[in-house]
C-alpha positions in Angstrom: -134.6 6.0 85.3 -134.7 6.8 89.0 -131.6 6.1 91.2 -133.0 3.0 92.9 -134.1 1.5 89.6 -130.7 2.2 88.0 -128.9 0.7 91.0 -131.0 -2.5 90.8 -130.5 -2.7 87.1 -126.7 -2.4 87.5 -126.7 -5.2 90.1 -128.8 -7.6 88.0 -131.2 -10.1 89.4 -129.7 -10.0 92.9 -130.2 -6.3 93.2 -133.7 -6.5 91.9 -134.5 -9.4 94.3 -133.2 -7.3 97.2 -135.1 -4.2 96.1 -138.3 -6.1 95.6 -138.0 -8.2 98.8 -141.5 -8.4 100.3 -141.9 -7.4 103.9 -143.6 -10.8 104.6 -140.6 -12.8 103.3 -139.8 -14.0 106.9 -143.1 -16.0 106.8 -140.9 -18.7 105.3 -138.7 -18.9 108.4 -141.7 -18.8 110.6 -143.6 -21.6 108.8 -140.5 -23.8 108.5 -139.7 -23.3 112.2 -143.2 -24.3 113.2 -143.1 -27.4 111.1 -139.7 -28.2 112.5 -141.1 -27.9 116.1 -144.0 -30.1 115.2 -141.7 -32.7 113.7 -139.6 -32.6 116.8 -142.7 -33.3 119.0 -144.4 -35.8 116.8 -142.4 -36.9 113.8 -139.0 -38.1 112.8 -136.1 -36.3 114.5 -134.1 -36.1 111.2 -136.9 -34.2 109.5 -137.0 -31.7 112.5 -133.3 -31.2 112.2 -133.4 -30.7 108.5 -136.2 -28.2 108.7 -134.3 -26.4 111.5 -131.3 -26.1 109.2 -133.4 -24.8 106.4 -135.1 -22.3 108.6 -131.8 -21.1 110.0 -130.2 -20.8 106.5 -133.3 -19.0 105.3 -133.2 -16.6 108.2 -129.6 -15.7 107.6 -130.1 -15.1 103.9 -133.3 -13.0 104.5 -131.7 -11.0 107.3 -128.7 -10.2 105.0 -131.1 -9.2 102.2 -133.3 -7.1 104.5 -130.2 -5.3 105.9 -128.9 -4.6 102.4 -132.4 -3.4 101.4 -132.6 -1.0 104.3 -129.1 0.4 103.5 -129.3 0.5 99.7 -133.1 1.1 99.1 -134.3 2.9 102.2 -137.1 4.8 100.3 -138.5 1.5 99.0 -138.4 0.0 102.5 -140.1 3.1 104.0 -142.7 3.0 101.3 -143.6 -0.6 102.3 -143.7 0.5 106.0 -146.2 3.3 105.1 -148.4 1.1 102.9 -151.3 -0.5 104.7 -151.1 -3.5 102.4 -147.5 -4.1 103.1 -146.7 -2.9 106.7 -148.1 -5.9 108.5 -145.7 -8.1 106.6 -142.9 -6.7 108.8 -144.4 -8.6 111.7 -143.2 -11.8 110.2 -139.6 -10.7 110.9 -140.4 -10.7 114.6 -142.5 -13.9 114.5 -139.8 -15.7 112.4 -137.1 -14.7 114.9 -139.3 -15.9 117.8 -140.2 -19.2 116.3 -136.6 -19.9 115.3 -135.4 -18.9 118.7 -137.8 -21.1 120.5 -136.9 -24.0 118.2 -133.1 -23.4 118.7 -133.7 -23.4 122.4 -134.9 -27.0 122.2 -132.3 -28.5 120.0 
């Protein structure tokens, strides 16, 4: 068993979730932020605030997971960065931060 697999096995489901975190996971933050902004403009304010809270919480959890993944499983993260099928998923990090920032700017 390689070192990364042994580490994720020792840390149980949380370790495996962090090791296997897809680069495009921040699409959740991006999409939730977009719907929150739409609800702010057109829909009920309570829904917009709820979705903003969900997007913010999702961002914080995913940012922590990505940071841990970069520290604990750098080879895995680098492999995703080098993979043509996975690398564009990292753009969702930037897009999610942008959408969330724009939405937070209009609280």
